[in-house]
TORKOL-4160 file (C-alpha; in steps of 0.2 Angstrom, whole numbers, padded with zeros to 4 digits, m for minus):
460
<pt num="1" X="0000" Y="0000" Z="0000"/>
<pt num="2" X="0007" Y="0017" Z="m0005"/>
<pt num="3" X="0003" Y="0033" Z="0005"/>
<pt num="4" X="0000" Y="0036" Z="0023"/>
<pt num="5" X="m0017" Y="0034" Z="0032"/>
<pt num="6" X="m0018" Y="0053" Z="0033"/>
<pt num="7" X="m0015" Y="0055" Z="0015"/>
<pt num="8" X="m0029" Y="0042" Z="0011"/>
<pt num="9" X="m0041" Y="0051" Z="0022"/>
<pt num="10" X="m0037" Y="0067" Z="0013"/>
<pt num="11" X="m0040" Y="0059" Z="m0004"/>
<pt num="12" X="m0057" Y="0052" Z="0003"/>
<pt num="13" X="m0062" Y="0069" Z="0008"/>
<pt num="14" X="m0057" Y="0077" Z="m0008"/>
<pt num="15" X="m0067" Y="0064" Z="m0017"/>
<pt num="16" X="m0082" Y="0069" Z="m0008"/>
<pt num="17" X="m0080" Y="0087" Z="m0011"/>
<pt num="18" X="m0074" Y="0087" Z="m0029"/>
<pt num="19" X="m0076" Y="0071" Z="m0039"/>
<pt num="20" X="m0091" Y="0067" Z="m0049"/>
<pt num="21" X="m0091" Y="0048" Z="m0054"/>
<pt num="22" X="m0098" Y="0041" Z="m0070"/>
<pt num="23" X="m0115" Y="0031" Z="m0070"/>
<pt num="24" X="m0116" Y="0034" Z="m0051"/>
<pt num="25" X="m0130" Y="0041" Z="m0040"/>
<pt num="26" X="m0119" Y="0053" Z="m0030"/>
<pt num="27" X="m0132" Y="0054" Z="m0016"/>
<pt num="28" X="m0127" Y="0041" Z="m0004"/>
<pt num="29" X="m0111" Y="0037" Z="m0014"/>
<pt num="30" X="m0102" Y="0049" Z="m0003"/>
<pt num="31" X="m0108" Y="0041" Z="0014"/>
<pt num="32" X="m0092" Y="0031" Z="0014"/>
<pt num="33" X="m0075" Y="0032" Z="0006"/>
<pt num="34" X="m0073" Y="0025" Z="m0011"/>
<pt num="35" X="m0062" Y="0009" Z="m0013"/>
<pt num="36" X="m0046" Y="0017" Z="m0021"/>
<pt num="37" X="m0036" Y="0005" Z="m0032"/>
<pt num="38" X="m0018" Y="0008" Z="m0029"/>
<pt num="39" X="m0010" Y="m0005" Z="m0040"/>
<pt num="40" X="m0013" Y="m0021" Z="m0050"/>
<pt num="41" X="m0004" Y="m0037" Z="m0057"/>
<pt num="42" X="m0012" Y="m0049" Z="m0068"/>
<pt num="43" X="m0030" Y="m0052" Z="m0063"/>
<pt num="44" X="m0027" Y="m0044" Z="m0046"/>
<pt num="45" X="m0030" Y="m0027" Z="m0039"/>
<pt num="46" X="m0024" Y="m0020" Z="m0023"/>
<pt num="47" X="m0036" Y="m0007" Z="m0014"/>
<pt num="48" X="m0031" Y="0007" Z="m0001"/>
<pt num="49" X="m0038" Y="m0005" Z="0012"/>
<pt num="50" X="m0023" Y="m0016" Z="0010"/>
<pt num="51" X="m0034" Y="m0030" Z="0003"/>
<pt num="52" X="m0032" Y="m0039" Z="m0014"/>
<pt num="53" X="m0046" Y="m0041" Z="m0026"/>
<pt num="54" X="m0049" Y="m0051" Z="m0041"/>
<pt num="55" X="m0054" Y="m0040" Z="m0056"/>
<pt num="56" X="m0070" Y="m0048" Z="m0062"/>
<pt num="57" X="m0074" Y="m0035" Z="m0075"/>
<pt num="58" X="m0057" Y="m0032" Z="m0083"/>
<pt num="59" X="m0058" Y="m0014" Z="m0076"/>
<pt num="60" X="m0074" Y="m0011" Z="m0086"/>
<pt num="61" X="m0070" Y="m0023" Z="m0100"/>
<pt num="62" X="m0054" Y="m0015" Z="m0106"/>
<pt num="63" X="m0040" Y="m0026" Z="m0098"/>
<pt num="64" X="m0034" Y="m0040" Z="m0109"/>
<pt num="65" X="m0018" Y="m0048" Z="m0104"/>
<pt num="66" X="m0018" Y="m0043" Z="m0086"/>
<pt num="67" X="m0012" Y="m0028" Z="m0076"/>
<pt num="68" X="0006" Y="m0023" Z="m0078"/>
<pt num="69" X="0010" Y="m0034" Z="m0092"/>
<pt num="70" X="0029" Y="m0032" Z="m0094"/>
<pt num="71" X="0028" Y="m0031" Z="m0113"/>
<pt num="72" X="0015" Y="m0017" Z="m0113"/>
<pt num="73" X="0025" Y="m0008" Z="m0099"/>
<pt num="74" X="0040" Y="m0008" Z="m0110"/>
<pt num="75" X="0031" Y="m0002" Z="m0125"/>
<pt num="76" X="0024" Y="0013" Z="m0117"/>
<pt num="77" X="0040" Y="0017" Z="m0108"/>
<pt num="78" X="0050" Y="0016" Z="m0124"/>
<pt num="79" X="0038" Y="0027" Z="m0133"/>
<pt num="80" X="0039" Y="0040" Z="m0119"/>
<pt num="81" X="0058" Y="0041" Z="m0122"/>
<pt num="82" X="0053" Y="0047" Z="m0140"/>
<pt num="83" X="0038" Y="0057" Z="m0139"/>
<pt num="84" X="0021" Y="0057" Z="m0129"/>
<pt num="85" X="0010" Y="0065" Z="m0142"/>
<pt num="86" X="0011" Y="0072" Z="m0160"/>
<pt num="87" X="m0004" Y="0077" Z="m0170"/>
<pt num="88" X="m0010" Y="0067" Z="m0185"/>
<pt num="89" X="m0017" Y="0083" Z="m0193"/>
<pt num="90" X="m0005" Y="0087" Z="m0207"/>
<pt num="91" X="0009" Y="0076" Z="m0199"/>
<pt num="92" X="0011" Y="0057" Z="m0195"/>
<pt num="93" X="0021" Y="0046" Z="m0184"/>
<pt num="94" X="0027" Y="0027" Z="m0185"/>
<pt num="95" X="0016" Y="0020" Z="m0172"/>
<pt num="96" X="0000" Y="0026" Z="m0180"/>
<pt num="97" X="0005" Y="0019" Z="m0197"/>
<pt num="98" X="0011" Y="0003" Z="m0191"/>
<pt num="99" X="m0004" Y="0000" Z="m0180"/>
<pt num="100" X="m0016" Y="0004" Z="m0195"/>
<pt num="101" X="m0007" Y="m0009" Z="m0205"/>
<pt num="102" X="m0008" Y="m0022" Z="m0191"/>
<pt num="103" X="m0027" Y="m0019" Z="m0188"/>
<pt num="104" X="m0031" Y="m0021" Z="m0206"/>
<pt num="105" X="m0021" Y="m0037" Z="m0207"/>
<pt num="106" X="m0031" Y="m0045" Z="m0193"/>
<pt num="107" X="m0048" Y="m0037" Z="m0196"/>
<pt num="108" X="m0062" Y="m0046" Z="m0206"/>
<pt num="109" X="m0056" Y="m0046" Z="m0224"/>
<pt num="110" X="m0060" Y="m0030" Z="m0234"/>
<pt num="111" X="m0058" Y="m0018" Z="m0220"/>
<pt num="112" X="m0043" Y="m0009" Z="m0226"/>
<pt num="113" X="m0043" Y="0009" Z="m0219"/>
<pt num="114" X="m0041" Y="0015" Z="m0201"/>
<pt num="115" X="m0047" Y="0032" Z="m0194"/>
<pt num="116" X="m0042" Y="0035" Z="m0176"/>
<pt num="117" X="m0052" Y="0043" Z="m0161"/>
<pt num="118" X="m0052" Y="0042" Z="m0142"/>
<pt num="119" X="m0065" Y="0030" Z="m0136"/>
<pt num="120" X="m0079" Y="0019" Z="m0141"/>
<pt num="121" X="m0092" Y="0033" Z="m0142"/>
<pt num="122" X="m0081" Y="0043" Z="m0154"/>
<pt num="123" X="m0077" Y="0028" Z="m0164"/>
<pt num="124" X="m0096" Y="0025" Z="m0167"/>
<pt num="125" X="m0098" Y="0044" Z="m0170"/>
<pt num="126" X="m0085" Y="0043" Z="m0184"/>
<pt num="127" X="m0094" Y="0028" Z="m0192"/>
<pt num="128" X="m0110" Y="0036" Z="m0192"/>
<pt num="129" X="m0103" Y="0052" Z="m0200"/>
<pt num="130" X="m0093" Y="0042" Z="m0212"/>
<pt num="131" X="m0108" Y="0032" Z="m0217"/>
<pt num="132" X="m0119" Y="0048" Z="m0219"/>
<pt num="133" X="m0106" Y="0057" Z="m0229"/>
<pt num="134" X="m0103" Y="0042" Z="m0240"/>
<pt num="135" X="m0120" Y="0042" Z="m0246"/>
<pt num="136" X="m0121" Y="0061" Z="m0249"/>
<pt num="137" X="m0106" Y="0059" Z="m0260"/>
<pt num="138" X="m0112" Y="0044" Z="m0269"/>
<pt num="139" X="m0123" Y="0052" Z="m0282"/>
<pt num="140" X="m0140" Y="0059" Z="m0282"/>
<pt num="141" X="m0150" Y="0043" Z="m0277"/>
<pt num="142" X="m0139" Y="0041" Z="m0262"/>
<pt num="143" X="m0143" Y="0059" Z="m0255"/>
<pt num="144" X="m0159" Y="0052" Z="m0248"/>
<pt num="145" X="m0150" Y="0039" Z="m0237"/>
<pt num="146" X="m0150" Y="0049" Z="m0221"/>
<pt num="147" X="m0158" Y="0037" Z="m0208"/>
<pt num="148" X="m0150" Y="0024" Z="m0197"/>
<pt num="149" X="m0158" Y="0008" Z="m0190"/>
<pt num="150" X="m0152" Y="0001" Z="m0173"/>
<pt num="151" X="m0159" Y="m0012" Z="m0162"/>
<pt num="152" X="m0169" Y="m0011" Z="m0146"/>
<pt num="153" X="m0159" Y="m0011" Z="m0130"/>
<pt num="154" X="m0143" Y="m0006" Z="m0140"/>
<pt num="155" X="m0129" Y="0004" Z="m0132"/>
<pt num="156" X="m0116" Y="0012" Z="m0143"/>
<pt num="157" X="m0109" Y="0026" Z="m0131"/>
<pt num="158" X="m0114" Y="0042" Z="m0123"/>
<pt num="159" X="m0110" Y="0055" Z="m0136"/>
<pt num="160" X="m0126" Y="0062" Z="m0144"/>
<pt num="161" X="m0124" Y="0053" Z="m0161"/>
<pt num="162" X="m0120" Y="0036" Z="m0152"/>
<pt num="163" X="m0135" Y="0040" Z="m0140"/>
<pt num="164" X="m0146" Y="0043" Z="m0155"/>
<pt num="165" X="m0143" Y="0025" Z="m0161"/>
<pt num="166" X="m0144" Y="0018" Z="m0143"/>
<pt num="167" X="m0160" Y="0010" Z="m0136"/>
<pt num="168" X="m0158" Y="0009" Z="m0117"/>
<pt num="169" X="m0172" Y="0020" Z="m0110"/>
<pt num="170" X="m0164" Y="0022" Z="m0093"/>
<pt num="171" X="m0148" Y="0030" Z="m0101"/>
<pt num="172" X="m0155" Y="0038" Z="m0116"/>
<pt num="173" X="m0173" Y="0044" Z="m0114"/>
<pt num="174" X="m0169" Y="0060" Z="m0105"/>
<pt num="175" X="m0159" Y="0067" Z="m0120"/>
<pt num="176" X="m0172" Y="0063" Z="m0133"/>
<pt num="177" X="m0175" Y="0081" Z="m0138"/>
<pt num="178" X="m0156" Y="0083" Z="m0142"/>
<pt num="179" X="m0155" Y="0067" Z="m0153"/>
<pt num="180" X="m0158" Y="0064" Z="m0172"/>
<pt num="181" X="m0172" Y="0052" Z="m0177"/>
<pt num="182" X="m0168" Y="0034" Z="m0180"/>
<pt num="183" X="m0177" Y="0018" Z="m0183"/>
<pt num="184" X="m0178" Y="0004" Z="m0169"/>
<pt num="185" X="m0181" Y="m0014" Z="m0173"/>
<pt num="186" X="m0182" Y="m0030" Z="m0162"/>
<pt num="187" X="m0167" Y="m0036" Z="m0154"/>
<pt num="188" X="m0164" Y="m0055" Z="m0151"/>
<pt num="189" X="m0167" Y="m0056" Z="m0132"/>
<pt num="190" X="m0172" Y="m0074" Z="m0132"/>
<pt num="191" X="m0175" Y="m0075" Z="m0113"/>
<pt num="192" X="m0188" Y="m0061" Z="m0114"/>
<pt num="193" X="m0193" Y="m0063" Z="m0133"/>
<pt num="194" X="m0202" Y="m0047" Z="m0139"/>
<pt num="195" X="m0213" Y="m0058" Z="m0150"/>
<pt num="196" X="m0216" Y="m0072" Z="m0136"/>
<pt num="197" X="m0208" Y="m0085" Z="m0147"/>
<pt num="198" X="m0195" Y="m0099" Z="m0143"/>
<pt num="199" X="m0178" Y="m0102" Z="m0151"/>
<pt num="200" X="m0174" Y="m0111" Z="m0163"/>
<pt num="201" X="m0192" Y="m0114" Z="m0168"/>
<pt num="202" X="m0194" Y="m0096" Z="m0171"/>
<pt num="203" X="m0183" Y="m0095" Z="m0186"/>
<pt num="204" X="m0175" Y="m0079" Z="m0179"/>
<pt num="205" X="m0192" Y="m0071" Z="m0183"/>
<pt num="206" X="m0186" Y="m0055" Z="m0173"/>
<pt num="207" X="m0177" Y="m0051" Z="m0189"/>
<pt num="208" X="m0193" Y="m0049" Z="m0199"/>
<pt num="209" X="m0195" Y="m0032" Z="m0193"/>
<pt num="210" X="m0178" Y="m0027" Z="m0199"/>
<pt num="211" X="m0181" Y="m0034" Z="m0216"/>
<pt num="212" X="m0198" Y="m0026" Z="m0218"/>
<pt num="213" X="m0191" Y="m0009" Z="m0213"/>
<pt num="214" X="m0176" Y="m0010" Z="m0225"/>
<pt num="215" X="m0188" Y="m0016" Z="m0239"/>
<pt num="216" X="m0200" Y="m0002" Z="m0236"/>
<pt num="217" X="m0188" Y="0012" Z="m0234"/>
<pt num="218" X="m0172" Y="0006" Z="m0243"/>
<pt num="219" X="m0170" Y="0023" Z="m0252"/>
<pt num="220" X="m0169" Y="0031" Z="m0235"/>
<pt num="221" X="m0158" Y="0019" Z="m0225"/>
<pt num="222" X="m0140" Y="0024" Z="m0224"/>
<pt num="223" X="m0135" Y="0010" Z="m0212"/>
<pt num="224" X="m0139" Y="m0003" Z="m0199"/>
<pt num="225" X="m0129" Y="m0002" Z="m0182"/>
<pt num="226" X="m0126" Y="m0018" Z="m0173"/>
<pt num="227" X="m0117" Y="m0025" Z="m0158"/>
<pt num="228" X="m0112" Y="m0042" Z="m0165"/>
<pt num="229" X="m0116" Y="m0057" Z="m0155"/>
<pt num="230" X="m0118" Y="m0048" Z="m0138"/>
<pt num="231" X="m0128" Y="m0033" Z="m0133"/>
<pt num="232" X="m0116" Y="m0030" Z="m0118"/>
<pt num="233" X="m0123" Y="m0015" Z="m0109"/>
<pt num="234" X="m0141" Y="m0022" Z="m0111"/>
<pt num="235" X="m0136" Y="m0036" Z="m0099"/>
<pt num="236" X="m0124" Y="m0047" Z="m0109"/>
<pt num="237" X="m0139" Y="m0052" Z="m0121"/>
<pt num="238" X="m0132" Y="m0065" Z="m0134"/>
<pt num="239" X="m0139" Y="m0067" Z="m0151"/>
<pt num="240" X="m0144" Y="m0084" Z="m0158"/>
<pt num="241" X="m0132" Y="m0092" Z="m0171"/>
<pt num="242" X="m0135" Y="m0085" Z="m0188"/>
<pt num="243" X="m0142" Y="m0068" Z="m0183"/>
<pt num="244" X="m0127" Y="m0058" Z="m0188"/>
<pt num="245" X="m0125" Y="m0066" Z="m0204"/>
<pt num="246" X="m0143" Y="m0063" Z="m0208"/>
<pt num="247" X="m0141" Y="m0045" Z="m0204"/>
<pt num="248" X="m0127" Y="m0044" Z="m0216"/>
<pt num="249" X="m0137" Y="m0052" Z="m0230"/>
<pt num="250" X="m0151" Y="m0040" Z="m0228"/>
<pt num="251" X="m0140" Y="m0025" Z="m0228"/>
<pt num="252" X="m0132" Y="m0031" Z="m0244"/>
<pt num="253" X="m0149" Y="m0035" Z="m0252"/>
<pt num="254" X="m0156" Y="m0017" Z="m0248"/>
<pt num="255" X="m0140" Y="m0008" Z="m0250"/>
<pt num="256" X="m0137" Y="m0001" Z="m0233"/>
<pt num="257" X="m0120" Y="0000" Z="m0224"/>
<pt num="258" X="m0117" Y="m0012" Z="m0210"/>
<pt num="259" X="m0109" Y="m0004" Z="m0195"/>
<pt num="260" X="m0102" Y="m0016" Z="m0182"/>
<pt num="261" X="m0099" Y="m0009" Z="m0165"/>
<pt num="262" X="m0085" Y="m0021" Z="m0158"/>
<pt num="263" X="m0080" Y="m0009" Z="m0144"/>
<pt num="264" X="m0085" Y="m0022" Z="m0131"/>
<pt num="265" X="m0083" Y="m0038" Z="m0141"/>
<pt num="266" X="m0067" Y="m0035" Z="m0150"/>
<pt num="267" X="m0050" Y="m0041" Z="m0145"/>
<pt num="268" X="m0054" Y="m0059" Z="m0139"/>
<pt num="269" X="m0069" Y="m0056" Z="m0128"/>
<pt num="270" X="m0080" Y="m0068" Z="m0138"/>
<pt num="271" X="m0066" Y="m0081" Z="m0141"/>
<pt num="272" X="m0061" Y="m0074" Z="m0158"/>
<pt num="273" X="m0051" Y="m0058" Z="m0161"/>
<pt num="274" X="m0067" Y="m0050" Z="m0167"/>
<pt num="275" X="m0085" Y="m0056" Z="m0165"/>
<pt num="276" X="m0089" Y="m0054" Z="m0183"/>
<pt num="277" X="m0077" Y="m0068" Z="m0187"/>
<pt num="278" X="m0089" Y="m0081" Z="m0179"/>
<pt num="279" X="m0100" Y="m0079" Z="m0194"/>
<pt num="280" X="m0088" Y="m0074" Z="m0207"/>
<pt num="281" X="m0095" Y="m0057" Z="m0208"/>
<pt num="282" X="m0086" Y="m0041" Z="m0215"/>
<pt num="283" X="m0096" Y="m0025" Z="m0210"/>
<pt num="284" X="m0094" Y="m0009" Z="m0220"/>
<pt num="285" X="m0088" Y="0000" Z="m0205"/>
<pt num="286" X="m0081" Y="m0007" Z="m0188"/>
<pt num="287" X="m0079" Y="0003" Z="m0172"/>
<pt num="288" X="m0066" Y="m0004" Z="m0159"/>
<pt num="289" X="m0059" Y="0003" Z="m0143"/>
<pt num="290" X="m0058" Y="m0004" Z="m0125"/>
<pt num="291" X="m0046" Y="m0019" Z="m0127"/>
<pt num="292" X="m0037" Y="m0010" Z="m0142"/>
<pt num="293" X="m0022" Y="m0005" Z="m0130"/>
<pt num="294" X="m0024" Y="m0020" Z="m0119"/>
<pt num="295" X="m0032" Y="m0008" Z="m0106"/>
<pt num="296" X="m0018" Y="0004" Z="m0105"/>
<pt num="297" X="m0023" Y="0020" Z="m0113"/>
<pt num="298" X="m0038" Y="0028" Z="m0122"/>
<pt num="299" X="m0038" Y="0024" Z="m0140"/>
<pt num="300" X="m0051" Y="0020" Z="m0153"/>
<pt num="301" X="m0052" Y="0016" Z="m0171"/>
<pt num="302" X="m0065" Y="0015" Z="m0185"/>
<pt num="303" X="m0061" Y="0003" Z="m0199"/>
<pt num="304" X="m0069" Y="0004" Z="m0216"/>
<pt num="305" X="m0068" Y="m0003" Z="m0234"/>
<pt num="306" X="m0060" Y="0004" Z="m0249"/>
<pt num="307" X="m0078" Y="0007" Z="m0256"/>
<pt num="308" X="m0082" Y="0019" Z="m0242"/>
<pt num="309" X="m0065" Y="0027" Z="m0242"/>
<pt num="310" X="m0065" Y="0031" Z="m0260"/>
<pt num="311" X="m0081" Y="0041" Z="m0259"/>
<pt num="312" X="m0071" Y="0054" Z="m0249"/>
<pt num="313" X="m0058" Y="0057" Z="m0263"/>
<pt num="314" X="m0058" Y="0071" Z="m0275"/>
<pt num="315" X="m0050" Y="0088" Z="m0279"/>
<pt num="316" X="m0048" Y="0100" Z="m0265"/>
<pt num="317" X="m0062" Y="0111" Z="m0271"/>
<pt num="318" X="m0074" Y="0097" Z="m0271"/>
<pt num="319" X="m0073" Y="0097" Z="m0251"/>
<pt num="320" X="m0076" Y="0079" Z="m0250"/>
<pt num="321" X="m0064" Y="0078" Z="m0235"/>
<pt num="322" X="m0070" Y="0070" Z="m0219"/>
<pt num="323" X="m0069" Y="0085" Z="m0208"/>
<pt num="324" X="m0068" Y="0076" Z="m0191"/>
<pt num="325" X="m0054" Y="0074" Z="m0179"/>
<pt num="326" X="m0048" Y="0075" Z="m0161"/>
<pt num="327" X="m0033" Y="0083" Z="m0153"/>
<pt num="328" X="m0027" Y="0066" Z="m0147"/>
<pt num="329" X="m0031" Y="0056" Z="m0163"/>
<pt num="330" X="m0019" Y="0042" Z="m0165"/>
<pt num="331" X="m0009" Y="0047" Z="m0149"/>
<pt num="332" X="0008" Y="0039" Z="m0151"/>
<pt num="333" X="0008" Y="0031" Z="m0133"/>
<pt num="334" X="m0009" Y="0023" Z="m0136"/>
<pt num="335" X="m0003" Y="0016" Z="m0153"/>
<pt num="336" X="0013" Y="0009" Z="m0146"/>
<pt num="337" X="0003" Y="0000" Z="m0132"/>
<pt num="338" X="m0009" Y="m0006" Z="m0145"/>
<pt num="339" X="0005" Y="m0013" Z="m0156"/>
<pt num="340" X="0012" Y="m0022" Z="m0141"/>
<pt num="341" X="m0005" Y="m0028" Z="m0137"/>
<pt num="342" X="m0007" Y="m0036" Z="m0154"/>
<pt num="343" X="0010" Y="m0044" Z="m0153"/>
<pt num="344" X="0006" Y="m0052" Z="m0136"/>
<pt num="345" X="m0009" Y="m0060" Z="m0145"/>
<pt num="346" X="0003" Y="m0068" Z="m0157"/>
<pt num="347" X="0017" Y="m0073" Z="m0145"/>
<pt num="348" X="0006" Y="m0080" Z="m0131"/>
<pt num="349" X="m0006" Y="m0088" Z="m0143"/>
<pt num="350" X="m0020" Y="m0079" Z="m0133"/>
<pt num="351" X="m0034" Y="m0084" Z="m0144"/>
<pt num="352" X="m0029" Y="m0102" Z="m0145"/>
<pt num="353" X="m0026" Y="m0103" Z="m0126"/>
<pt num="354" X="m0042" Y="m0094" Z="m0122"/>
<pt num="355" X="m0053" Y="m0109" Z="m0128"/>
<pt num="356" X="m0049" Y="m0119" Z="m0112"/>
<pt num="357" X="m0052" Y="m0104" Z="m0101"/>
<pt num="358" X="m0069" Y="m0101" Z="m0110"/>
<pt num="359" X="m0073" Y="m0120" Z="m0107"/>
<pt num="360" X="m0068" Y="m0118" Z="m0089"/>
<pt num="361" X="m0080" Y="m0103" Z="m0087"/>
<pt num="362" X="m0094" Y="m0113" Z="m0095"/>
<pt num="363" X="m0092" Y="m0127" Z="m0082"/>
<pt num="364" X="m0091" Y="m0115" Z="m0067"/>
<pt num="365" X="m0106" Y="m0106" Z="m0073"/>
<pt num="366" X="m0117" Y="m0122" Z="m0072"/>
<pt num="367" X="m0115" Y="m0122" Z="m0054"/>
<pt num="368" X="m0123" Y="m0105" Z="m0052"/>
<pt num="369" X="m0137" Y="m0109" Z="m0064"/>
<pt num="370" X="m0145" Y="m0121" Z="m0051"/>
<pt num="371" X="m0148" Y="m0107" Z="m0039"/>
<pt num="372" X="m0167" Y="m0103" Z="m0038"/>
<pt num="373" X="m0166" Y="m0084" Z="m0041"/>
<pt num="374" X="m0155" Y="m0086" Z="m0057"/>
<pt num="375" X="m0166" Y="m0084" Z="m0072"/>
<pt num="376" X="m0153" Y="m0086" Z="m0086"/>
<pt num="377" X="m0135" Y="m0087" Z="m0088"/>
<pt num="378" X="m0128" Y="m0080" Z="m0105"/>
<pt num="379" X="m0111" Y="m0083" Z="m0111"/>
<pt num="380" X="m0101" Y="m0079" Z="m0126"/>
<pt num="381" X="m0082" Y="m0082" Z="m0124"/>
<pt num="382" X="m0077" Y="m0074" Z="m0108"/>
<pt num="383" X="m0092" Y="m0062" Z="m0108"/>
<pt num="384" X="m0105" Y="m0068" Z="m0096"/>
<pt num="385" X="m0121" Y="m0061" Z="m0089"/>
<pt num="386" X="m0131" Y="m0069" Z="m0075"/>
<pt num="387" X="m0149" Y="m0062" Z="m0074"/>
<pt num="388" X="m0157" Y="m0063" Z="m0057"/>
<pt num="389" X="m0175" Y="m0064" Z="m0055"/>
<pt num="390" X="m0188" Y="m0064" Z="m0040"/>
<pt num="391" X="m0197" Y="m0079" Z="m0047"/>
<pt num="392" X="m0189" Y="m0090" Z="m0060"/>
<pt num="393" X="m0205" Y="m0099" Z="m0066"/>
<pt num="394" X="m0213" Y="m0082" Z="m0071"/>
<pt num="395" X="m0196" Y="m0073" Z="m0075"/>
<pt num="396" X="m0202" Y="m0059" Z="m0064"/>
<pt num="397" X="m0189" Y="m0046" Z="m0060"/>
<pt num="398" X="m0184" Y="m0040" Z="m0043"/>
<pt num="399" X="m0191" Y="m0023" Z="m0038"/>
<pt num="400" X="m0178" Y="m0010" Z="m0044"/>
<pt num="401" X="m0178" Y="m0002" Z="m0026"/>
<pt num="402" X="m0171" Y="m0018" Z="m0019"/>
<pt num="403" X="m0155" Y="m0016" Z="m0029"/>
<pt num="404" X="m0152" Y="m0034" Z="m0029"/>
<pt num="405" X="m0138" Y="m0034" Z="m0042"/>
<pt num="406" X="m0129" Y="m0020" Z="m0033"/>
<pt num="407" X="m0130" Y="m0030" Z="m0016"/>
<pt num="408" X="m0123" Y="m0046" Z="m0024"/>
<pt num="409" X="m0108" Y="m0036" Z="m0030"/>
<pt num="410" X="m0106" Y="m0028" Z="m0013"/>
<pt num="411" X="m0106" Y="m0046" Z="m0006"/>
<pt num="412" X="m0093" Y="m0052" Z="m0019"/>
<pt num="413" X="m0082" Y="m0037" Z="m0015"/>
<pt num="414" X="m0082" Y="m0042" Z="0003"/>
<pt num="415" X="m0076" Y="m0059" Z="m0003"/>
<pt num="416" X="m0062" Y="m0052" Z="m0013"/>
<pt num="417" X="m0070" Y="m0050" Z="m0031"/>
<pt num="418" X="m0074" Y="m0034" Z="m0039"/>
<pt num="419" X="m0089" Y="m0034" Z="m0050"/>
<pt num="420" X="m0101" Y="m0021" Z="m0057"/>
<pt num="421" X="m0119" Y="m0026" Z="m0061"/>
<pt num="422" X="m0130" Y="m0020" Z="m0076"/>
<pt num="423" X="m0146" Y="m0018" Z="m0065"/>
<pt num="424" X="m0150" Y="m0036" Z="m0059"/>
<pt num="425" X="m0138" Y="m0044" Z="m0072"/>
<pt num="426" X="m0121" Y="m0049" Z="m0064"/>
<pt num="427" X="m0107" Y="m0047" Z="m0076"/>
<pt num="428" X="m0092" Y="m0058" Z="m0076"/>
<pt num="429" X="m0079" Y="m0053" Z="m0089"/>
<pt num="430" X="m0061" Y="m0056" Z="m0083"/>
<pt num="431" X="m0045" Y="m0052" Z="m0092"/>
<pt num="432" X="m0041" Y="m0065" Z="m0106"/>
<pt num="433" X="m0025" Y="m0070" Z="m0097"/>
<pt num="434" X="m0035" Y="m0076" Z="m0081"/>
<pt num="435" X="m0030" Y="m0093" Z="m0076"/>
<pt num="436" X="m0043" Y="m0107" Z="m0075"/>
<pt num="437" X="m0041" Y="m0109" Z="m0056"/>
<pt num="438" X="m0044" Y="m0090" Z="m0054"/>
<pt num="439" X="m0059" Y="m0092" Z="m0066"/>
<pt num="440" X="m0066" Y="m0105" Z="m0054"/>
<pt num="441" X="m0063" Y="m0095" Z="m0039"/>
<pt num="442" X="m0072" Y="m0080" Z="m0047"/>
<pt num="443" X="m0087" Y="m0090" Z="m0052"/>
<pt num="444" X="m0087" Y="m0098" Z="m0034"/>
<pt num="445" X="m0088" Y="m0081" Z="m0026"/>
<pt num="446" X="m0102" Y="m0075" Z="m0038"/>
<pt num="447" X="m0112" Y="m0090" Z="m0034"/>
<pt num="448" X="m0110" Y="m0089" Z="m0015"/>
<pt num="449" X="m0114" Y="m0070" Z="m0016"/>
<pt num="450" X="m0130" Y="m0073" Z="m0026"/>
<pt num="451" X="m0135" Y="m0086" Z="m0013"/>
<pt num="452" X="m0131" Y="m0075" Z="0002"/>
<pt num="453" X="m0141" Y="m0060" Z="m0005"/>
<pt num="454" X="m0156" Y="m0071" Z="m0012"/>
<pt num="455" X="m0157" Y="m0082" Z="0003"/>
<pt num="456" X="m0153" Y="m0098" Z="m0006"/>
<pt num="457" X="m0142" Y="m0112" Z="m0002"/>
<pt num="458" X="m0125" Y="m0110" Z="m0009"/>
<pt num="459" X="m0121" Y="m0119" Z="m0025"/>
<pt num="460" X="m0109" Y="m0134" Z="m0026"/>
């Protein structure tokens, strides 16, 4: 532990007076000092209280190879000895160029161009603006294509464009007057099917609404925005096999661009480097962030095809330029970390080795599934969501005021595991490098914490 007790008390007091925390109801939050993380190693974090905690959410889904990975540390330190930041507006630098080449080499075939930004929201904003401008510069017929389709319960970030294509009312409804209009279609939430059907007998009927909308308004639709395979912020809601491939087929048939938001699913979370690989889909635009730098620095990228890129080429006076950028676009430190991150995937055979870890998590989650207040467990790779319900037979949720998910996570913290719920869905998303024994320990703590709060017998 670093810092004296007096220093830590001063920090707690300053936190109460000055710091506004994200996605946090501050009334009540300040009744007790926050847990301050002082250091980390691998899947372990150390708090100001002197205790060690397992990182059950990869520090909000960003850490990939564990904290303080020597190769990532060295890459950032080496870049610091050269330069910390230099703009990409009118200049360039080696890490940005090299990273763009590496990303396109590994991305789904056909994604050949990289535009950098700062985080997942801005990567989605870039994709939306590029898609819109693409159609405006693709001939007279394309100029009517100004509308985007997104899915119910979607989350694509917190900037206004990203919120416009979002669909989580709790996060988004208050900002409705500020947003541009979009079209929402059914999402594949099989546990609570919006059509009251059952998979696989349904034939993925929830996609009928998307097809009807594309067919009816094909001259207006610029693009379809999707979180491939998993709607993460919605509660780790997983799509049935074939859903993503079918969306790709429909967007091709009705000439709409497909925007894949791989901010949460990219860089190994689903068991492949990118979720789109599972169904051999190449989107027209793909947003990545979170795990891009291995969880070290904020950096994002929007990848796109030559078809999209070439619509922005022309003489200076045509003003087809993509007039968008950020002060820290392509930050050299972030790019250096991202390059090292990708090299670790190769050298440590991360994706190959991940398969046994995923299998271990699947086995461990089966014990939790037997608890009477666990409605459904959803897993895709190392992304898992455990939906808690008051009555399993009726799938009836707990009253929001009981904060059941929050209390489960507080109990898990008491037992040495850090989690953050999505309502009453307990999210478990450990770093990819987490050992199988630690995976088992994390799942055991989750199960015991759910049993303790729900009043059930412990699993196993």
